[in-house]
SEZA-686226 format. One record per residue (C-alpha): residue number from 1; z, y, x. Coordinates in pm, 1 decimal, padded with zeros to 6 digits. Example, Ala and Ser with C-alpha at 12.3 -4.5 7.8 and 13.67 -1.06 7.14 Angstrom:
2
<site><mimar>1</mimar><w>00780.0</w><v>-00450.0</v><u>01230.0</u></site>
<site><mimar>2</mimar><w>00714.0</w><v>-00106.0</v><u>01367.0</u></site>
END
This chain:
310
<site><mimar>1</mimar><w>-01645.0</w><v>-00584.6</v><u>-02190.0</u></site>
<site><mimar>2</mimar><w>-01593.1</w><v>-00191.9</v><u>-01943.8</u></site>
<site><mimar>3</mimar><w>-01279.3</w><v>-00097.4</v><u>-01778.6</u></site>
<site><mimar>4</mimar><w>-01085.3</w><v>00164.1</v><u>-01986.8</u></site>
<site><mimar>5</mimar><w>-00782.1</w><v>00243.6</v><u>-01690.1</u></site>
<site><mimar>6</mimar><w>-01009.4</w><v>00523.0</v><u>-01426.0</u></site>
<site><mimar>7</mimar><w>-01033.6</w><v>00315.3</v><u>-01048.3</u></site>
<site><mimar>8</mimar><w>-01003.0</w><v>00519.4</v><u>-00707.2</u></site>
<site><mimar>9</mimar><w>-01266.7</w><v>00362.1</v><u>-00450.6</u></site>
<site><mimar>10</mimar><w>-01116.2</w><v>00535.6</v><u>-00111.4</u></site>
<site><mimar>11</mimar><w>-01372.7</w><v>00533.3</v><u>00167.1</u></site>
<site><mimar>12</mimar><w>-01509.5</w><v>00616.3</v><u>00493.0</u></site>
<site><mimar>13</mimar><w>-01783.9</w><v>00424.2</v><u>00713.0</u></site>
<site><mimar>14</mimar><w>-01737.7</w><v>00065.7</v><u>00632.8</u></site>
<site><mimar>15</mimar><w>-02060.3</w><v>-00037.3</v><u>00444.2</u></site>
<site><mimar>16</mimar><w>-01984.5</w><v>-00360.4</v><u>00471.5</u></site>
<site><mimar>17</mimar><w>-01649.2</w><v>-00394.9</v><u>00339.6</u></site>
<site><mimar>18</mimar><w>-01673.8</w><v>-00131.1</v><u>00088.7</u></site>
<site><mimar>19</mimar><w>-02007.7</w><v>-00295.9</v><u>-00017.3</u></site>
<site><mimar>20</mimar><w>-01822.1</w><v>-00589.0</v><u>-00049.3</u></site>
<site><mimar>21</mimar><w>-01562.0</w><v>-00373.5</v><u>-00303.0</u></site>
<site><mimar>22</mimar><w>-01792.1</w><v>-00207.8</v><u>-00443.7</u></site>
<site><mimar>23</mimar><w>-01937.6</w><v>-00553.8</v><u>-00598.0</u></site>
<site><mimar>24</mimar><w>-01630.1</w><v>-00577.1</v><u>-00765.8</u></site>
<site><mimar>25</mimar><w>-01576.8</w><v>-00261.7</v><u>-00913.6</u></site>
<site><mimar>26</mimar><w>-01916.1</w><v>-00298.6</v><u>-01042.2</u></site>
<site><mimar>27</mimar><w>-01779.5</w><v>-00636.2</v><u>-01247.0</u></site>
<site><mimar>28</mimar><w>-01528.0</w><v>-00471.4</v><u>-01410.9</u></site>
<site><mimar>29</mimar><w>-01761.0</w><v>-00175.6</v><u>-01461.9</u></site>
<site><mimar>30</mimar><w>-01507.4</w><v>00143.5</v><u>-01543.2</u></site>
<site><mimar>31</mimar><w>-01544.0</w><v>00366.9</v><u>-01714.1</u></site>
<site><mimar>32</mimar><w>-01440.7</w><v>00618.2</v><u>-01479.9</u></site>
<site><mimar>33</mimar><w>-01471.8</w><v>00627.2</v><u>-01077.2</u></site>
<site><mimar>34</mimar><w>-01303.8</w><v>00807.9</v><u>-00841.6</u></site>
<site><mimar>35</mimar><w>-01445.2</w><v>00788.3</v><u>-00569.1</u></site>
<site><mimar>36</mimar><w>-01311.1</w><v>00993.4</v><u>-00213.8</u></site>
<site><mimar>37</mimar><w>-01453.2</w><v>00972.0</v><u>00125.1</u></site>
<site><mimar>38</mimar><w>-01361.8</w><v>01099.5</v><u>00447.3</u></site>
<site><mimar>39</mimar><w>-01599.5</w><v>01288.4</v><u>00672.5</u></site>
<site><mimar>40</mimar><w>-01737.0</w><v>01133.8</v><u>01038.7</u></site>
<site><mimar>41</mimar><w>-01611.5</w><v>01271.1</v><u>01371.7</u></site>
<site><mimar>42</mimar><w>-01783.8</w><v>01541.5</v><u>01480.8</u></site>
<site><mimar>43</mimar><w>-01782.9</w><v>01366.1</v><u>01830.7</u></site>
<site><mimar>44</mimar><w>-01936.3</w><v>01057.3</v><u>01678.4</u></site>
<site><mimar>45</mimar><w>-02347.3</w><v>01072.8</v><u>01599.6</u></site>
<site><mimar>46</mimar><w>-02332.8</w><v>00690.6</v><u>01490.5</u></site>
<site><mimar>47</mimar><w>-02036.2</w><v>00828.9</v><u>01287.2</u></site>
<site><mimar>48</mimar><w>-02278.0</w><v>00975.9</v><u>01043.7</u></site>
<site><mimar>49</mimar><w>-02482.3</w><v>00749.4</v><u>00960.3</u></site>
<site><mimar>50</mimar><w>-02182.6</w><v>00492.0</v><u>00927.4</u></site>
<site><mimar>51</mimar><w>-02033.4</w><v>00757.4</v><u>00625.9</u></site>
<site><mimar>52</mimar><w>-02384.5</w><v>00806.0</v><u>00509.4</u></site>
<site><mimar>53</mimar><w>-02478.3</w><v>00453.2</v><u>00452.4</u></site>
<site><mimar>54</mimar><w>-02090.3</w><v>00392.3</v><u>00300.3</u></site>
<site><mimar>55</mimar><w>-02119.4</w><v>00693.2</v><u>00054.4</u></site>
<site><mimar>56</mimar><w>-02475.7</w><v>00612.8</v><u>-00060.9</u></site>
<site><mimar>57</mimar><w>-02313.1</w><v>00274.2</v><u>-00152.9</u></site>
<site><mimar>58</mimar><w>-02168.3</w><v>00450.7</v><u>-00455.8</u></site>
<site><mimar>59</mimar><w>-02553.6</w><v>00534.1</v><u>-00560.9</u></site>
<site><mimar>60</mimar><w>-02547.7</w><v>00223.8</v><u>-00639.4</u></site>
<site><mimar>61</mimar><w>-02345.8</w><v>00231.7</v><u>-00976.1</u></site>
<site><mimar>62</mimar><w>-02621.1</w><v>00106.6</v><u>-01273.1</u></site>
<site><mimar>63</mimar><w>-02338.9</w><v>00063.9</v><u>-01533.8</u></site>
<site><mimar>64</mimar><w>-02205.5</w><v>00343.5</v><u>-01812.9</u></site>
<site><mimar>65</mimar><w>-01962.0</w><v>00582.4</v><u>-01620.9</u></site>
<site><mimar>66</mimar><w>-01872.4</w><v>00860.5</v><u>-01518.8</u></site>
<site><mimar>67</mimar><w>-01864.8</w><v>00970.9</v><u>-01139.3</u></site>
<site><mimar>68</mimar><w>-01623.4</w><v>01190.1</v><u>-00953.3</u></site>
<site><mimar>69</mimar><w>-01612.9</w><v>01249.7</v><u>-00655.9</u></site>
<site><mimar>70</mimar><w>-01411.7</w><v>01385.3</v><u>-00348.6</u></site>
<site><mimar>71</mimar><w>-01627.3</w><v>01402.7</v><u>-00008.1</u></site>
<site><mimar>72</mimar><w>-01491.1</w><v>01518.7</v><u>00327.5</u></site>
<site><mimar>73</mimar><w>-01788.9</w><v>01697.2</v><u>00522.0</u></site>
<site><mimar>74</mimar><w>-01536.6</w><v>01717.8</v><u>00771.6</u></site>
<site><mimar>75</mimar><w>-01244.8</w><v>01462.2</v><u>00909.6</u></site>
<site><mimar>76</mimar><w>-00984.5</w><v>01494.5</v><u>00757.9</u></site>
<site><mimar>77</mimar><w>-00747.4</w><v>01134.0</v><u>00877.6</u></site>
<site><mimar>78</mimar><w>-00580.3</w><v>00878.5</v><u>00741.1</u></site>
<site><mimar>79</mimar><w>-00297.1</w><v>01056.3</v><u>00588.7</u></site>
<site><mimar>80</mimar><w>-00425.7</w><v>01359.7</v><u>00456.6</u></site>
<site><mimar>81</mimar><w>-00799.8</w><v>01245.9</v><u>00373.5</u></site>
<site><mimar>82</mimar><w>-00555.8</w><v>00966.6</v><u>00093.5</u></site>
<site><mimar>83</mimar><w>-00291.0</w><v>01191.3</v><u>-00021.1</u></site>
<site><mimar>84</mimar><w>-00486.9</w><v>01508.0</v><u>-00110.1</u></site>
<site><mimar>85</mimar><w>-00750.3</w><v>01272.2</v><u>-00268.9</u></site>
<site><mimar>86</mimar><w>-00441.7</w><v>01087.8</v><u>-00433.2</u></site>
<site><mimar>87</mimar><w>-00388.0</w><v>01399.0</v><u>-00552.8</u></site>
<site><mimar>88</mimar><w>-00654.4</w><v>01503.4</v><u>-00688.8</u></site>
<site><mimar>89</mimar><w>-00701.2</w><v>01174.4</v><u>-00848.4</u></site>
<site><mimar>90</mimar><w>-00360.4</w><v>01181.6</v><u>-01048.7</u></site>
<site><mimar>91</mimar><w>-00422.5</w><v>01521.8</v><u>-01081.3</u></site>
<site><mimar>92</mimar><w>-00710.9</w><v>01467.2</v><u>-01275.6</u></site>
<site><mimar>93</mimar><w>-00623.4</w><v>01178.8</v><u>-01516.1</u></site>
<site><mimar>94</mimar><w>-00245.3</w><v>01001.3</v><u>-01586.9</u></site>
<site><mimar>95</mimar><w>-00291.6</w><v>00666.1</v><u>-01412.5</u></site>
<site><mimar>96</mimar><w>-00546.3</w><v>00521.6</v><u>-01204.9</u></site>
<site><mimar>97</mimar><w>-00573.5</w><v>00173.7</v><u>-00993.6</u></site>
<site><mimar>98</mimar><w>-00647.5</w><v>00226.5</v><u>-00633.5</u></site>
<site><mimar>99</mimar><w>-00834.8</w><v>00063.9</v><u>-00431.5</u></site>
<site><mimar>100</mimar><w>-00928.8</w><v>00053.3</v><u>-00056.6</u></site>
<site><mimar>101</mimar><w>-01262.5</w><v>00026.8</v><u>00146.3</u></site>
<site><mimar>102</mimar><w>-01161.7</w><v>-00348.5</v><u>00269.7</u></site>
<site><mimar>103</mimar><w>-00918.1</w><v>-00473.2</v><u>-00014.4</u></site>
<site><mimar>104</mimar><w>-01135.1</w><v>-00648.0</v><u>-00163.5</u></site>
<site><mimar>105</mimar><w>-00956.3</w><v>-00768.8</v><u>-00575.4</u></site>
<site><mimar>106</mimar><w>-00938.3</w><v>-01094.7</v><u>-00756.3</u></site>
<site><mimar>107</mimar><w>-01171.3</w><v>-00973.7</v><u>-01097.3</u></site>
<site><mimar>108</mimar><w>-00802.4</w><v>-01051.2</v><u>-01249.3</u></site>
<site><mimar>109</mimar><w>-00680.6</w><v>-00778.8</v><u>-01091.3</u></site>
<site><mimar>110</mimar><w>-00835.6</w><v>-00490.4</v><u>-01283.4</u></site>
<site><mimar>111</mimar><w>-00710.7</w><v>-00656.2</v><u>-01635.5</u></site>
<site><mimar>112</mimar><w>-00323.1</w><v>-00660.3</v><u>-01484.3</u></site>
<site><mimar>113</mimar><w>-00334.1</w><v>-00365.6</v><u>-01362.2</u></site>
<site><mimar>114</mimar><w>-00464.5</w><v>-00196.4</v><u>-01685.4</u></site>
<site><mimar>115</mimar><w>-00230.4</w><v>-00363.8</v><u>-01913.6</u></site>
<site><mimar>116</mimar><w>00059.7</w><v>-00316.8</v><u>-01684.8</u></site>
<site><mimar>117</mimar><w>00026.3</w><v>-00003.3</v><u>-01661.5</u></site>
<site><mimar>118</mimar><w>-00007.5</w><v>00039.3</v><u>-02064.8</u></site>
<site><mimar>119</mimar><w>00332.3</w><v>-00118.7</v><u>-02057.9</u></site>
<site><mimar>120</mimar><w>00521.8</w><v>00036.9</v><u>-01812.7</u></site>
<site><mimar>121</mimar><w>00409.7</w><v>00356.3</v><u>-01870.1</u></site>
<site><mimar>122</mimar><w>00716.9</w><v>00514.0</v><u>-02010.2</u></site>
<site><mimar>123</mimar><w>00929.3</w><v>00326.8</v><u>-01783.7</u></site>
<site><mimar>124</mimar><w>01112.0</w><v>00539.0</v><u>-01497.5</u></site>
<site><mimar>125</mimar><w>01238.4</w><v>00275.8</v><u>-01353.2</u></site>
<site><mimar>126</mimar><w>00866.5</w><v>00186.4</v><u>-01253.6</u></site>
<site><mimar>127</mimar><w>00689.9</w><v>00329.5</v><u>-00981.5</u></site>
<site><mimar>128</mimar><w>00383.4</w><v>00121.8</v><u>-00885.1</u></site>
<site><mimar>129</mimar><w>00201.5</w><v>-00193.2</v><u>-01003.8</u></site>
<site><mimar>130</mimar><w>00070.7</w><v>-00447.6</v><u>-00692.5</u></site>
<site><mimar>131</mimar><w>-00207.4</w><v>-00608.8</v><u>-00653.7</u></site>
<site><mimar>132</mimar><w>-00044.0</w><v>-00760.8</v><u>-00341.4</u></site>
<site><mimar>133</mimar><w>00176.7</w><v>-01074.2</v><u>-00332.0</u></site>
<site><mimar>134</mimar><w>00283.3</w><v>-01176.8</v><u>00017.6</u></site>
<site><mimar>135</mimar><w>00510.4</w><v>-01473.9</v><u>-00072.7</u></site>
<site><mimar>136</mimar><w>00287.5</w><v>-01698.9</v><u>00125.0</u></site>
<site><mimar>137</mimar><w>00286.1</w><v>-01948.1</v><u>-00203.9</u></site>
<site><mimar>138</mimar><w>00628.7</w><v>-01927.2</v><u>-00266.0</u></site>
<site><mimar>139</mimar><w>00676.0</w><v>-01826.0</v><u>-00592.6</u></site>
<site><mimar>140</mimar><w>00891.5</w><v>-01629.0</v><u>-00732.3</u></site>
<site><mimar>141</mimar><w>00953.6</w><v>-01675.6</v><u>-01119.0</u></site>
<site><mimar>142</mimar><w>00867.6</w><v>-01823.1</v><u>-01413.6</u></site>
<site><mimar>143</mimar><w>00699.4</w><v>-01532.0</v><u>-01545.2</u></site>
<site><mimar>144</mimar><w>00351.4</w><v>-01334.0</v><u>-01429.4</u></site>
<site><mimar>145</mimar><w>00507.7</w><v>-01102.7</v><u>-01166.2</u></site>
<site><mimar>146</mimar><w>00869.0</w><v>-01015.0</v><u>-01061.4</u></site>
<site><mimar>147</mimar><w>01011.0</w><v>-00676.3</v><u>-00950.5</u></site>
<site><mimar>148</mimar><w>01067.2</w><v>-00532.6</v><u>-00585.5</u></site>
<site><mimar>149</mimar><w>01223.1</w><v>-00273.8</v><u>-00381.2</u></site>
<site><mimar>150</mimar><w>00864.6</w><v>-00315.2</v><u>-00168.1</u></site>
<site><mimar>151</mimar><w>00532.4</w><v>-00145.0</v><u>-00237.2</u></site>
<site><mimar>152</mimar><w>00236.1</w><v>-00267.0</v><u>-00119.9</u></site>
<site><mimar>153</mimar><w>-00098.3</w><v>-00087.8</v><u>-00053.6</u></site>
<site><mimar>154</mimar><w>-00371.8</w><v>-00303.8</v><u>-00038.0</u></site>
<site><mimar>155</mimar><w>-00463.2</w><v>-00302.1</v><u>-00379.5</u></site>
<site><mimar>156</mimar><w>-00219.9</w><v>-00112.0</v><u>-00639.5</u></site>
<site><mimar>157</mimar><w>-00158.4</w><v>00143.8</v><u>-00973.3</u></site>
<site><mimar>158</mimar><w>00052.1</w><v>00425.3</v><u>-01072.1</u></site>
<site><mimar>159</mimar><w>00094.1</w><v>00731.1</v><u>-01332.0</u></site>
<site><mimar>160</mimar><w>00121.9</w><v>01092.9</v><u>-01259.9</u></site>
<site><mimar>161</mimar><w>00453.5</w><v>01083.2</v><u>-01304.3</u></site>
<site><mimar>162</mimar><w>00514.3</w><v>00898.5</v><u>-01041.4</u></site>
<site><mimar>163</mimar><w>00327.3</w><v>01082.7</v><u>-00842.8</u></site>
<site><mimar>164</mimar><w>00480.4</w><v>01402.2</v><u>-00915.9</u></site>
<site><mimar>165</mimar><w>00777.1</w><v>01298.8</v><u>-00677.1</u></site>
<site><mimar>166</mimar><w>00488.8</w><v>01275.3</v><u>-00389.2</u></site>
<site><mimar>167</mimar><w>00564.2</w><v>01473.5</v><u>-00056.2</u></site>
<site><mimar>168</mimar><w>00384.5</w><v>01436.3</v><u>00209.3</u></site>
<site><mimar>169</mimar><w>00630.5</w><v>01573.0</v><u>00450.3</u></site>
<site><mimar>170</mimar><w>00924.5</w><v>01434.0</v><u>00283.2</u></site>
<site><mimar>171</mimar><w>01088.2</w><v>01736.0</v><u>00378.2</u></site>
<site><mimar>172</mimar><w>01394.6</w><v>01576.1</v><u>00159.6</u></site>
<site><mimar>173</mimar><w>01425.2</w><v>01258.3</v><u>00435.8</u></site>
<site><mimar>174</mimar><w>01716.4</w><v>01448.5</v><u>00621.7</u></site>
<site><mimar>175</mimar><w>01963.0</w><v>01480.0</v><u>00310.4</u></site>
<site><mimar>176</mimar><w>01842.5</w><v>01192.1</v><u>00131.4</u></site>
<site><mimar>177</mimar><w>01949.2</w><v>00960.9</v><u>00458.6</u></site>
<site><mimar>178</mimar><w>02315.2</w><v>01212.6</v><u>00483.9</u></site>
<site><mimar>179</mimar><w>02382.6</w><v>01108.4</v><u>00207.6</u></site>
<site><mimar>180</mimar><w>02335.2</w><v>00760.6</v><u>00320.1</u></site>
<site><mimar>181</mimar><w>02063.2</w><v>00719.7</v><u>00054.5</u></site>
<site><mimar>182</mimar><w>01885.1</w><v>00465.4</v><u>00298.0</u></site>
<site><mimar>183</mimar><w>02254.0</w><v>00170.4</v><u>00353.6</u></site>
<site><mimar>184</mimar><w>02256.4</w><v>00201.1</v><u>-00002.9</u></site>
<site><mimar>185</mimar><w>01832.4</w><v>00070.5</v><u>-00056.9</u></site>
<site><mimar>186</mimar><w>01890.3</w><v>-00152.3</v><u>00266.0</u></site>
<site><mimar>187</mimar><w>01989.8</w><v>-00510.4</v><u>00253.7</u></site>
<site><mimar>188</mimar><w>02125.0</w><v>-00519.3</v><u>00557.7</u></site>
<site><mimar>189</mimar><w>02191.8</w><v>-00289.8</v><u>00864.6</u></site>
<site><mimar>190</mimar><w>01900.1</w><v>-00412.4</v><u>01086.0</u></site>
<site><mimar>191</mimar><w>01716.1</w><v>-00338.5</v><u>00756.8</u></site>
<site><mimar>192</mimar><w>01779.1</w><v>00040.0</v><u>00746.1</u></site>
<site><mimar>193</mimar><w>01766.0</w><v>00064.5</v><u>01164.6</u></site>
<site><mimar>194</mimar><w>01422.0</w><v>-00008.0</v><u>01057.2</u></site>
<site><mimar>195</mimar><w>01324.5</w><v>00190.9</v><u>00864.3</u></site>
<site><mimar>196</mimar><w>01548.2</w><v>00470.9</v><u>00941.9</u></site>
<site><mimar>197</mimar><w>01308.5</w><v>00468.6</v><u>01284.2</u></site>
<site><mimar>198</mimar><w>00992.3</w><v>00418.7</v><u>01086.3</u></site>
<site><mimar>199</mimar><w>01081.5</w><v>00780.2</v><u>00829.8</u></site>
<site><mimar>200</mimar><w>01174.9</w><v>00940.2</v><u>01162.8</u></site>
<site><mimar>201</mimar><w>00865.8</w><v>00868.5</v><u>01285.1</u></site>
<site><mimar>202</mimar><w>00652.9</w><v>00982.1</v><u>00968.8</u></site>
<site><mimar>203</mimar><w>00846.2</w><v>01306.1</v><u>00857.3</u></site>
<site><mimar>204</mimar><w>00889.4</w><v>01377.7</v><u>01298.3</u></site>
<site><mimar>205</mimar><w>00460.0</w><v>01366.9</v><u>01263.3</u></site>
<site><mimar>206</mimar><w>00409.5</w><v>01009.3</v><u>01503.8</u></site>
<site><mimar>207</mimar><w>00342.5</w><v>00843.8</v><u>01201.4</u></site>
<site><mimar>208</mimar><w>-00016.9</w><v>00952.1</v><u>01058.4</u></site>
<site><mimar>209</mimar><w>00041.4</w><v>00709.6</v><u>00728.3</u></site>
<site><mimar>210</mimar><w>-00013.4</w><v>00812.3</v><u>00388.1</u></site>
<site><mimar>211</mimar><w>00186.5</w><v>00525.6</v><u>00269.7</u></site>
<site><mimar>212</mimar><w>00518.4</w><v>00584.9</v><u>00482.5</u></site>
<site><mimar>213</mimar><w>00573.6</w><v>00870.5</v><u>00264.9</u></site>
<site><mimar>214</mimar><w>00430.1</w><v>00701.8</v><u>-00076.9</u></site>
<site><mimar>215</mimar><w>00676.7</w><v>00460.3</v><u>00015.9</u></site>
<site><mimar>216</mimar><w>00949.4</w><v>00676.0</v><u>00055.9</u></site>
<site><mimar>217</mimar><w>00884.9</w><v>00891.3</v><u>-00272.7</u></site>
<site><mimar>218</mimar><w>00924.9</w><v>00569.1</v><u>-00466.0</u></site>
<site><mimar>219</mimar><w>01310.5</w><v>00404.3</v><u>-00314.7</u></site>
<site><mimar>220</mimar><w>01421.2</w><v>00803.1</v><u>-00306.7</u></site>
<site><mimar>221</mimar><w>01382.2</w><v>00733.8</v><u>-00700.9</u></site>
<site><mimar>222</mimar><w>01505.4</w><v>00353.6</v><u>-00645.2</u></site>
<site><mimar>223</mimar><w>01205.7</w><v>00287.7</v><u>-00792.6</u></site>
<site><mimar>224</mimar><w>01113.7</w><v>-00079.7</v><u>-00831.6</u></site>
<site><mimar>225</mimar><w>00695.4</w><v>-00215.1</v><u>-00786.7</u></site>
<site><mimar>226</mimar><w>00549.8</w><v>-00468.4</v><u>-00995.7</u></site>
<site><mimar>227</mimar><w>00449.5</w><v>-00724.6</v><u>-00794.3</u></site>
<site><mimar>228</mimar><w>00170.1</w><v>-01091.6</v><u>-00954.1</u></site>
<site><mimar>229</mimar><w>00366.4</w><v>-01379.9</v><u>-00915.1</u></site>
<site><mimar>230</mimar><w>00042.3</w><v>-01497.4</v><u>-00739.2</u></site>
<site><mimar>231</mimar><w>-00220.9</w><v>-01249.8</v><u>-00479.4</u></site>
<site><mimar>232</mimar><w>-00510.3</w><v>-01084.2</v><u>-00640.4</u></site>
<site><mimar>233</mimar><w>-00579.8</w><v>-00898.1</v><u>-00301.5</u></site>
<site><mimar>234</mimar><w>-00792.4</w><v>-01016.3</v><u>00058.5</u></site>
<site><mimar>235</mimar><w>-00750.6</w><v>-00743.0</v><u>00319.7</u></site>
<site><mimar>236</mimar><w>-01073.3</w><v>-00824.3</v><u>00484.0</u></site>
<site><mimar>237</mimar><w>-01032.1</w><v>-00491.4</v><u>00647.2</u></site>
<site><mimar>238</mimar><w>-00826.4</w><v>-00642.5</v><u>01004.7</u></site>
<site><mimar>239</mimar><w>-01036.7</w><v>-00650.2</v><u>01304.7</u></site>
<site><mimar>240</mimar><w>-01225.2</w><v>-00427.9</v><u>01487.4</u></site>
<site><mimar>241</mimar><w>-01315.7</w><v>-00024.5</v><u>01320.9</u></site>
<site><mimar>242</mimar><w>-00979.3</w><v>-00095.2</v><u>01146.9</u></site>
<site><mimar>243</mimar><w>-00702.6</w><v>00252.1</v><u>01112.3</u></site>
<site><mimar>244</mimar><w>-00402.5</w><v>00085.7</v><u>01124.4</u></site>
<site><mimar>245</mimar><w>-00452.1</w><v>-00319.9</v><u>01123.9</u></site>
<site><mimar>246</mimar><w>-00635.5</w><v>-00342.3</v><u>01459.3</u></site>
<site><mimar>247</mimar><w>-00521.3</w><v>-00709.5</v><u>01455.9</u></site>
<site><mimar>248</mimar><w>-00690.6</w><v>-00949.9</v><u>01301.8</u></site>
<site><mimar>249</mimar><w>-00446.8</w><v>-01234.3</v><u>01347.7</u></site>
<site><mimar>250</mimar><w>-00146.5</w><v>-01028.9</v><u>01137.7</u></site>
<site><mimar>251</mimar><w>00028.6</w><v>-01258.9</v><u>00842.4</u></site>
<site><mimar>252</mimar><w>-00139.1</w><v>-01051.0</v><u>00575.5</u></site>
<site><mimar>253</mimar><w>-00470.9</w><v>-01059.5</v><u>00724.5</u></site>
<site><mimar>254</mimar><w>-00759.9</w><v>-01186.4</v><u>00452.2</u></site>
<site><mimar>255</mimar><w>-00512.3</w><v>-01343.8</v><u>00267.9</u></site>
<site><mimar>256</mimar><w>-00681.0</w><v>-01596.4</v><u>-00006.2</u></site>
<site><mimar>257</mimar><w>-00660.6</w><v>-01456.9</v><u>-00396.9</u></site>
<site><mimar>258</mimar><w>-00622.5</w><v>-01660.9</v><u>-00723.7</u></site>
<site><mimar>259</mimar><w>-00647.0</w><v>-01601.8</v><u>-01075.7</u></site>
<site><mimar>260</mimar><w>-00381.1</w><v>-01455.4</v><u>-01281.8</u></site>
<site><mimar>261</mimar><w>-00498.5</w><v>-01587.0</v><u>-01666.8</u></site>
<site><mimar>262</mimar><w>-00093.7</w><v>-01546.6</v><u>-01841.2</u></site>
<site><mimar>263</mimar><w>00051.1</w><v>-01207.3</v><u>-01810.7</u></site>
<site><mimar>264</mimar><w>00399.4</w><v>-01325.2</v><u>-01940.6</u></site>
<site><mimar>265</mimar><w>00674.2</w><v>-01005.4</v><u>-01888.3</u></site>
<site><mimar>266</mimar><w>00951.0</w><v>-01118.9</v><u>-01724.4</u></site>
<site><mimar>267</mimar><w>01279.6</w><v>-01018.5</v><u>-01933.0</u></site>
<site><mimar>268</mimar><w>01520.9</w><v>-00809.0</v><u>-01710.4</u></site>
<site><mimar>269</mimar><w>01368.6</w><v>-00515.3</v><u>-01502.4</u></site>
<site><mimar>270</mimar><w>01592.0</w><v>-00607.1</v><u>-01220.8</u></site>
<site><mimar>271</mimar><w>01428.8</w><v>-00685.7</v><u>-00853.9</u></site>
<site><mimar>272</mimar><w>01410.5</w><v>-01024.5</v><u>-00669.4</u></site>
<site><mimar>273</mimar><w>01631.1</w><v>-01006.3</v><u>-00382.3</u></site>
<site><mimar>274</mimar><w>01526.0</w><v>-01338.3</v><u>-00229.5</u></site>
<site><mimar>275</mimar><w>01153.3</w><v>-01294.5</v><u>-00268.4</u></site>
<site><mimar>276</mimar><w>01237.6</w><v>-00914.5</v><u>-00068.1</u></site>
<site><mimar>277</mimar><w>01462.6</w><v>-01079.4</v><u>00205.5</u></site>
<site><mimar>278</mimar><w>01127.2</w><v>-01296.1</v><u>00268.3</u></site>
<site><mimar>279</mimar><w>00884.3</w><v>-00975.2</v><u>00259.9</u></site>
<site><mimar>280</mimar><w>01155.7</w><v>-00789.7</v><u>00517.7</u></site>
<site><mimar>281</mimar><w>01163.6</w><v>-01039.0</v><u>00780.7</u></site>
<site><mimar>282</mimar><w>00759.6</w><v>-01187.8</v><u>00713.2</u></site>
<site><mimar>283</mimar><w>00577.0</w><v>-00847.4</v><u>00702.1</u></site>
<site><mimar>284</mimar><w>00806.1</w><v>-00519.5</v><u>00900.6</u></site>
<site><mimar>285</mimar><w>00821.8</w><v>-00654.0</v><u>01273.4</u></site>
<site><mimar>286</mimar><w>01160.4</w><v>-00602.0</v><u>01232.5</u></site>
<site><mimar>287</mimar><w>01252.1</w><v>-00945.5</v><u>01486.1</u></site>
<site><mimar>288</mimar><w>01075.5</w><v>-00769.8</v><u>01726.4</u></site>
<site><mimar>289</mimar><w>01302.1</w><v>-00493.8</v><u>01769.9</u></site>
<site><mimar>290</mimar><w>01613.9</w><v>-00760.8</v><u>01669.5</u></site>
<site><mimar>291</mimar><w>01490.0</w><v>-00975.1</v><u>02017.8</u></site>
<site><mimar>292</mimar><w>01575.5</w><v>-00651.6</v><u>02197.0</u></site>
<site><mimar>293</mimar><w>01835.2</w><v>-00590.0</v><u>02108.1</u></site>
<site><mimar>294</mimar><w>01950.6</w><v>-00912.0</v><u>02178.5</u></site>
<site><mimar>295</mimar><w>01856.2</w><v>-00898.2</v><u>02524.1</u></site>
<site><mimar>296</mimar><w>01981.7</w><v>-00571.7</v><u>02616.5</u></site>
<site><mimar>297</mimar><w>02347.0</w><v>-00731.2</v><u>02460.9</u></site>
<site><mimar>298</mimar><w>02239.5</w><v>-01025.9</v><u>02698.2</u></site>
<site><mimar>299</mimar><w>02218.6</w><v>-00812.4</v><u>02997.1</u></site>
<site><mimar>300</mimar><w>02498.7</w><v>-00643.7</v><u>02888.3</u></site>
<site><mimar>301</mimar><w>02718.4</w><v>-00994.1</v><u>02871.4</u></site>
<site><mimar>302</mimar><w>02523.3</w><v>-01133.2</v><u>03204.1</u></site>
<site><mimar>303</mimar><w>02605.7</w><v>-00786.0</v><u>03409.7</u></site>
<site><mimar>304</mimar><w>02977.3</w><v>-00781.8</v><u>03295.2</u></site>
<site><mimar>305</mimar><w>03014.8</w><v>-01140.6</v><u>03397.7</u></site>
<site><mimar>306</mimar><w>02827.9</w><v>-01090.4</v><u>03721.7</u></site>
<site><mimar>307</mimar><w>03089.2</w><v>-00815.6</v><u>03823.6</u></site>
<site><mimar>308</mimar><w>03405.7</w><v>-01004.4</v><u>03689.9</u></site>
<site><mimar>309</mimar><w>03238.0</w><v>-01272.5</v><u>03943.5</u></site>
<site><mimar>310</mimar><w>03300.1</w><v>-01067.7</v><u>04246.2</u></site>
END
């Protein structure tokens, strides 16, 4: 049976990864497939070859499918290419399942996204559906999924009603910050500090990321993300050739997936604070910042001791 929810595939220049993800999409047989592709770097002849090879994979569709392509002739960069591509997708359809070229889904991910897009279609509290679970085997609920304030961009789904709040320039961030919005959402001062630095970097343009502005758009609405109780996406793109994920030893790299057979719904739309605390501790590198603070405080303390002793 074919999948009625539109699927979007975001590609660039990694044909070996794209082929694996495309094979899983082919098994789901979506009736509509959006393909967003960035263009080759102008100063790299090999990139032209890799981009062409990646796009050629899409020509292998052998099931009844409406294919809509948004291919750039020039290299737009990660932030601008993905954000404009998603703008095109959500300007065309009301909802979609989104996969990048390195997000290898378990076959049940598509049914998970399809059913929950329908289930929470009109619930403004829910802003996205993630396929990734970064709890490393820990079960956080007796149900098929839990709610989190954290959005994971490795395999996800959402609606036009949420995307309309997206602003790549994050123009409302200074007012949100001044109003104490981040302190109200964060569970600790160091978490607020971490995200203040991240959002400042995205606002100032030093962080080339579409996901950070999207994250902010979700938080500005106090939105919740659905997280499956098992991991449905393996990010196979860490290492050489990646844009933002060059370190292959990251905790979220190449995670094993499990199927989700019973999508039983939780009775309340309430975020799981314990799971969110674990996510922040293990997936956002705030500990590096804490270590720096501790070292700085220790140096100040040691200096005071030396002065007192002198």
